[in-house]
C-alpha positions in Angstrom: 16.4 -3.7 -13.1 14.1 -4.3 -10.1 10.3 -4.5 -9.9 8.8 -3.4 -6.6 5.2 -2.7 -5.7 4.5 -0.1 -3.0 1.2 0.1 -1.0 0.9 3.7 0.2 -1.6 3.9 3.1 -4.1 6.6 2.5 -3.3 8.0 6.0 0.0 9.3 4.6 -1.9 11.9 2.5 -4.0 13.2 5.4 -3.8 16.9 6.5 -2.8 15.7 10.0 0.6 14.5 8.6 3.0 17.3 9.2 4.7 18.7 6.1 2.6 16.5 3.8 3.6 18.6 0.7 7.3 18.0 1.6 6.4 14.3 2.0 4.8 14.1 -1.5 7.8 16.0 -3.0 10.1 13.5 -1.3 8.1 10.5 -2.7 8.3 12.0 -6.2 12.0 12.4 -5.9 12.6 8.8 -4.8 10.4 7.4 -7.5 12.1 9.6 -10.2 15.5 8.5 -9.0 14.6 4.8 -9.1 13.0 5.1 -12.5 16.2 6.7 -13.8 17.9 3.5 -12.7 15.5 1.5 -14.8 13.6 0.1 -11.8 9.9 -0.6 -12.3 7.6 0.7 -9.6 4.0 0.0 -9.0 2.2 2.2 -6.5 -1.2 1.4 -4.9 -2.7 4.2 -2.9 -5.2 3.7 -0.1 -8.3 5.8 0.6 -7.5 7.1 4.1 -9.7 9.7 5.7 -11.8 10.6 2.5 -12.8 6.9 2.2 -13.8 6.5 5.9 -15.7 9.8 5.9 -17.6 9.0 2.7 -18.4 5.5 4.0 -19.6 6.8 7.4 -21.8 9.4 5.7 -23.5 6.8 3.6 -23.7 4.0 6.1 -27.0 5.0 7.7 -28.6 4.7 4.3 -26.7 1.8 2.7 -26.5 -1.6 4.3 -24.7 -3.5 1.6 -21.0 -3.5 2.4 -20.0 -4.0 -1.2 -21.8 -0.7 -2.1 -19.9 1.0 0.7 -16.7 -0.4 -0.6 -17.3 1.3 -3.9 -17.3 4.6 -2.1 -13.9 3.7 -0.6 -12.6 2.6 -4.0 -13.5 6.0 -5.4 -11.5 7.7 -2.7 -8.5 5.5 -3.4 -8.6 6.5 -7.0 -8.8 10.2 -6.1 -5.6 9.8 -4.0 -3.9 7.7 -6.7 -4.7 10.6 -9.2 -3.0 13.1 -6.8 0.2 10.9 -6.7 0.1 10.2 -10.5 -0.3 13.8 -11.5 2.6 14.8 -9.1 4.8 12.2 -10.7 3.8 13.2 -14.2 4.4 16.9 -13.6 7.9 16.0 -12.4 8.7 14.2 -15.6 8.5 10.7 -14.2 7.6 8.1 -16.9 4.2 7.2 -15.3 1.2 5.6 -16.9 -1.3 8.0 -18.2 -4.3 6.3 -16.7 -5.3 4.8 -13.3 -5.8 1.1 -14.0 -9.0 -0.5 -12.6 -7.7 -4.0 -12.5 -4.6 -6.0 -11.7 -4.4 -7.3 -15.3 -4.5 -3.7 -16.6 -1.9 -2.6 -14.2 0.5 -5.4 -15.1 0.1 -4.6 -18.8 0.8 -0.9 -18.2 3.9 -1.7 -16.1 5.3 -3.6 -19.1 5.1 -0.4 -21.1 5.9 2.2 -18.4 8.3 2.3 -15.6 5.8 3.6 -13.0 2.1 2.7 -12.6 -0.1 4.3 -10.0 -3.5 2.8 -9.0 -6.1 2.7 -6.3 -8.6 0.0 -5.4 -10.2 -2.5 -7.8 -13.2 -4.5 -6.6 -15.4 -4.5 -3.4 -13.9 -6.7 -0.7 -10.3 -6.1 -1.8 -8.3 -3.6 0.3 -5.5 -1.7 -1.4 -3.0 -3.9 0.6 -4.5 -6.9 -1.1 -4.4 -5.2 -4.5 -0.8 -4.3 -4.0 0.1 -7.9 -3.1 -1.7 -9.3 -6.0 -0.1 -6.7 -8.3 3.3 -7.8 -6.9 2.6 -11.5 -7.5 1.2 -11.0 -11.0 4.1 -8.7 -12.1 6.8 -10.9 -10.7 8.0 -8.2 -8.3 10.8 -9.0 -5.8 8.7 -7.6 -2.9 5.8 -5.6 -1.8 6.4 -2.6 0.4 3.6 -1.8 2.9 4.1 1.9 3.8 1.8 2.8 6.7 1.7 5.1 9.7 3.3 2.7 12.3 7.0 1.8 12.5 6.7 -2.0 12.7 4.4 -5.0 13.3 3.6 -5.4 17.0 2.3 -8.6 18.6 -0.5 -6.4 20.2 -1.8 -2.9 19.6 0.7 -0.6 21.3 -2.1 1.9 21.9 -3.7 -0.6 24.2 -0.6 -2.3 25.5 2.5 -0.1 25.9 4.6 -3.2 26.4 3.7 -4.7 23.1 6.6 -6.3 21.3 7.8 -5.0 17.9 9.2 -7.4 15.3 12.0 -6.9 12.9 11.4 -10.2 11.1 8.4 -12.5 10.9 7.4 -15.5 8.9 4.1 -15.3 6.9 2.5 -17.7 9.4 3.6 -15.6 12.4 2.2 -12.5 10.7 -1.1 -14.2 10.1 -1.3 -15.3 13.7 -1.0 -11.6 14.8 -3.4 -10.1 12.3 -6.1 -12.8 12.4 -8.6 -14.1 9.9 -8.2 -13.7 6.2 -11.6 -12.3 5.2 -13.0 -8.9 4.5 -15.7 -8.0 7.0 -16.5 -4.3 6.9 -15.9 -1.4 4.5 -13.5 1.3 5.8 -11.8 -0.8 8.5 -8.0 -0.6 8.5 -5.3 -3.0 9.9 -1.5 -2.8 9.6 -1.7 -5.4 6.8 -4.9 -6.7 5.3 -5.3 -10.4 6.3 -6.6 -11.3 2.8 -3.5 -9.9 1.2 -1.2 -11.4 3.8 -2.6 -14.8 3.2 -2.0 -14.4 -0.6 1.6 -13.3 0.1 2.1 -16.4 2.2 0.7 -18.7 -0.5 3.0 -17.1 -3.1 6.1 -16.7 -0.9 6.1 -13.0 -1.5 8.4 -10.9 0.8 6.7 -8.0 2.5 8.5 -4.9 3.9 6.2 -3.2 6.5 7.5 0.3 7.5 6.7 3.8 8.5 5.8 5.5 5.2 5.8 8.9 6.8 9.6 8.7 6.6 10.4 8.8 2.8 14.0 7.6 3.3 12.6 4.3 4.6 10.6 3.7 1.5 13.8 4.4 -0.5 15.8 2.0 1.6 13.2 -0.8 1.2 13.2 -0.3 -2.6 17.0 -0.7 -2.8 17.2 -3.5 -0.2 18.7 -1.2 2.5 17.9 -0.8 6.2 14.3 0.3 6.1 13.9 -0.2 9.9 10.6 -1.9 9.7 9.4 -5.5 9.7 10.3 -7.9 7.0 7.9 -10.8 6.4 9.3 -13.8 4.5 9.0 -17.5 4.0 9.9 -19.5 7.1 
């Protein structure tokens, strides 16, 4: 039996992603298959476009970043509910509620094979939540499923010659992504620096991959060739 936590970027549920219904069906199929093999899977879903749109709508009236974060958290829980209901309807043994804390999620994962959640508290991105969930549940790894194929040393949108990495140490990842503090609601990076720092402190392996390709998520869960970036102890 393997315990793995998956952080699903909210961008993966956006209308702009082609065949997103097929993508969701594929995700359900992978999770159902792994649950049938007695794996335990925790899924933490990001807010994506609904979070950013809600935050930007409210920003002219709300200056407190923690209040804006609460809008983003509500969006993550909406997305988590979509994923949870899809899994439940397919007969996957998923928890009946969306946990609001790491402790609650860990307890639910002891009783159920699959737990789906969104954000928890202001200042904590869903990447950080997933990493803390992985550490607290004794997971073998945390999979960061995003909309880019690997970690680059620079933003490839700005530098077409940016170098992609297959393997990084935690320290190397932190050098690339920068400071480990939460600054502004709605801002997204390939991996949240706060979560990355906690992964480094706990020696937690991260698999960072293109979550738009469902087979890569499956490969990461089963320790196959997920074609992304693995981050591990140096």
